[in-house]
C-alpha positions as CSV (number, residue, x, y, z in Angstrom):
1,M,218.4,228.1,219.7
2,E,216.3,225.5,221.4
3,I,215.0,226.2,224.9
4,E,215.4,223.2,227.2
5,E,212.2,222.1,228.8
6,N,212.2,222.2,232.6
7,P,211.7,218.6,233.7
8,T,209.9,219.7,236.8
9,E,207.4,221.8,234.9
10,S,206.8,219.2,232.2
11,S,206.2,216.5,234.7
12,A,203.7,218.5,236.7
13,K,200.4,217.8,235.2
14,P,197.3,219.8,236.2
15,K,194.7,218.0,238.1
16,P,191.6,217.2,236.1
17,F,189.3,218.0,239.0
18,A,189.7,219.6,242.4
19,L,187.2,220.0,245.1
20,H,186.6,223.6,246.1
21,G,186.3,224.7,249.7
22,N,183.0,225.6,251.4
23,E,183.8,229.3,251.8
24,R,181.3,230.5,249.2
25,L,178.7,228.2,250.5
26,F,179.1,229.6,254.0
27,A,179.0,233.2,252.7
28,F,175.9,232.7,250.6
29,S,174.1,230.9,253.5
30,D,175.0,233.5,256.0
31,G,173.8,236.2,253.6
32,V,170.4,234.6,253.3
33,F,170.1,234.2,257.0
34,A,171.1,237.9,257.6
35,I,168.6,239.2,255.0
36,T,165.8,237.0,256.3
37,I,166.3,238.1,259.9
38,T,166.2,241.7,258.7
39,L,163.0,241.2,256.9
40,L,161.3,239.9,260.0
41,V,161.2,243.3,261.6
42,L,159.5,244.8,258.6
43,E,156.3,243.0,259.6
44,I,156.1,245.3,262.7
45,K,154.6,248.5,261.3
46,I,154.6,251.8,263.1
47,P,151.0,252.9,263.7
48,E,149.8,255.8,261.6
49,I,147.7,258.1,263.8
50,P,146.4,261.6,263.1
51,K,148.6,264.1,264.9
52,E,145.8,265.4,267.1
53,L,145.0,261.8,268.3
54,V,148.5,260.6,269.1
55,A,148.4,261.4,272.8
56,T,145.3,259.4,273.3
57,K,145.6,256.6,270.7
58,L,149.3,255.7,270.5
59,L,149.4,253.4,273.5
60,S,146.4,251.4,272.5
61,E,147.6,251.2,268.9
62,L,151.0,249.9,270.1
63,S,149.3,247.2,272.2
64,H,147.9,245.9,268.9
65,L,151.4,245.2,267.8
66,F,151.9,242.6,270.6
67,P,151.2,239.6,268.4
68,F,153.6,240.8,265.8
69,I,156.3,241.4,268.4
70,I,155.8,237.9,269.9
71,S,155.9,236.2,266.4
72,H,158.9,238.3,265.5
73,L,160.8,237.3,268.7
74,V,160.0,233.5,268.3
75,S,160.9,233.5,264.6
76,F,164.2,235.4,265.3
77,L,165.1,232.8,267.8
78,V,164.1,230.0,265.5
79,L,166.2,231.4,262.7
80,G,169.1,231.6,265.2
81,I,168.6,227.9,266.0
82,F,168.6,226.9,262.3
83,W,171.7,229.1,261.8
84,V,173.5,227.5,264.7
85,A,172.6,224.0,263.5
86,H,173.7,224.8,259.9
87,H,176.9,226.3,261.2
88,N,177.7,223.3,263.5
89,M,176.8,220.8,260.8
90,F,179.1,222.3,258.2
91,A,182.0,222.4,260.7
92,H,182.1,218.7,259.9
93,V,181.5,218.9,256.2
94,K,184.9,218.9,254.4
95,R,183.7,218.6,250.8
96,H,180.6,219.2,248.8
97,N,179.1,218.1,245.5
98,H,176.3,219.2,243.2
99,I,173.6,217.5,245.2
100,L,174.7,219.0,248.5
101,L,174.7,222.5,247.0
102,W,171.1,222.1,245.8
103,L,170.0,220.7,249.1
104,N,171.5,223.7,250.8
105,I,169.7,226.0,248.4
106,L,166.4,224.2,249.2
107,F,167.1,224.7,252.9
108,L,167.8,228.4,252.3
109,M,164.6,228.7,250.3
110,C,162.7,227.4,253.3
111,V,164.6,229.8,255.6
112,A,163.8,232.7,253.3
113,S,160.1,231.8,253.4
114,I,159.8,232.2,257.2
115,P,158.9,235.9,257.3
116,F,155.6,235.2,255.5
117,P,154.2,232.8,258.0
118,T,155.6,235.0,260.8
119,G,153.6,238.0,259.4
120,L,150.5,235.8,259.0
121,L,150.7,234.6,262.6
122,G,151.2,238.1,263.8
123,T,148.2,239.4,261.8
124,Y,145.8,236.5,262.6
125,P,147.2,234.9,265.8
126,D,143.8,233.3,266.7
127,Q,143.3,231.5,263.4
128,Q,144.2,227.8,263.1
129,I,145.4,228.2,259.5
130,S,148.1,230.7,260.7
131,V,149.4,228.2,263.2
132,I,149.3,225.3,260.6
133,I,151.2,227.3,258.0
134,Y,153.8,228.6,260.5
135,S,154.4,225.2,262.0
136,G,154.4,223.6,258.5
137,V,157.1,225.9,257.1
138,L,159.3,225.4,260.2
139,G,158.7,221.6,260.0
140,I,159.7,221.4,256.4
141,T,162.8,223.5,257.0
142,G,163.8,221.1,259.8
143,L,163.2,218.1,257.5
144,V,165.4,219.5,254.8
145,L,168.2,220.2,257.3
146,S,167.9,216.6,258.5
147,L,168.1,215.4,254.9
148,M,171.3,217.4,254.4
149,W,172.9,215.8,257.4
150,W,171.8,212.3,256.3
151,Y,173.2,213.0,252.8
152,V,176.6,214.2,253.9
153,A,177.0,211.4,256.4
154,T,175.8,208.7,254.0
155,Y,178.0,209.8,251.1
156,R,181.0,210.6,253.4
157,L,181.3,214.3,252.8
158,V,182.1,214.7,256.5
159,D,185.5,214.6,258.0
160,D,186.9,211.1,257.9
161,E,187.5,211.2,261.6
162,T,184.0,212.1,262.5
163,D,182.6,209.7,265.2
164,P,179.8,207.5,263.8
165,E,178.0,207.9,267.2
166,F,178.2,211.7,266.7
167,V,176.7,211.4,263.3
168,R,173.7,209.5,264.7
169,F,173.4,211.9,267.6
170,V,173.2,214.9,265.3
171,Y,170.6,213.2,263.1
172,R,168.4,212.4,266.1
173,H,168.9,215.9,267.6
174,V,168.0,217.7,264.3
175,L,165.1,215.5,263.5
176,K,163.3,216.3,266.8
177,A,162.4,219.8,265.6
178,P,160.3,218.9,262.6
179,I,158.6,216.1,264.7
180,F,157.6,218.7,267.3
181,Y,156.5,221.3,264.6
182,F,154.2,218.8,262.9
183,S,152.9,217.8,266.4
184,A,151.9,221.4,266.9
185,I,149.8,221.2,263.7
186,L,148.0,218.2,265.1
187,A,147.6,219.9,268.5
188,S,146.0,222.9,266.7
189,F,143.0,220.8,266.0
190,L,142.5,220.4,269.8
191,S,143.7,223.7,271.1
192,L,145.5,226.7,269.6
193,P,147.1,227.7,272.9
194,L,148.5,224.1,273.2
195,A,149.9,224.3,269.7
196,K,151.6,227.7,270.4
197,L,153.0,226.3,273.7
198,I,154.6,223.4,271.7
199,L,156.2,226.0,269.3
200,A,157.6,227.9,272.3
201,C,158.9,224.7,274.0
202,V,160.7,223.7,270.8
203,T,162.5,227.0,270.8
204,I,163.4,226.8,274.5
205,F,164.6,223.2,274.1
206,Y,167.2,224.1,271.4
207,I,168.4,227.2,273.2
208,I,169.0,225.7,276.6
209,P,172.5,224.1,276.8
210,N,172.4,220.3,276.2
211,T,174.9,218.1,278.1
212,S,175.1,215.7,275.1
213,V,175.9,218.6,272.7
214,H,178.6,219.9,275.0
215,K,180.1,216.4,275.3
216,H,180.5,216.2,271.6
217,Y,181.8,219.8,271.4
218,K,184.5,218.8,273.9
219,K,185.6,215.8,271.8
220,L,185.7,218.1,268.8
221,D,187.9,220.6,270.6
222,Q,190.2,217.9,271.8
223,R,190.7,216.6,268.3
224,F,191.5,220.0,266.8
225,N,193.9,220.9,269.6
226,Q,195.9,217.7,269.2
């Protein structure tokens, strides 16, 4: 007996190619950020003091950890800034391709490298090379993030309804960070305190609420609530 073919099933042809969602990309990226932030605190070592000297030496030994604590705090906030920027950026990325995946991996490689210059700056806070390496790693990380946004905007991997003015705004906003970080390198040849001040100011700049950012967030909320 012949089995009749279901016309619906026979006409339904599998798609040769389908774009996957960004869920695994988000999960992998968040995992790298989480591990990197955890590694930062490992640079703060508990002082090892003979038991009989703890009462007299502990406070002074803890004071030596101050540079590590400051570099840890700044780097923690910087990683938070990069995570927020990455999170907000991919809220507009609706599809990805091979190149974007590798650009994201390059960005995460830079992120995962931040604990090393953090520890270097904490160990040798008064050395110019420490400031240069720290600022350089953050500057390169910011450049790669800017490159990612340029790529997704240029090759239309963003939502089709994304405002072109918003695209330009994000690019300018993200690109400010590496400009300031590389400026800190130049400033280190004049004054290390000035270079460190620039690093602190960049962090504060991206944490303080920005009216332009809120304006674009409001437009985004209105679009999704329609």
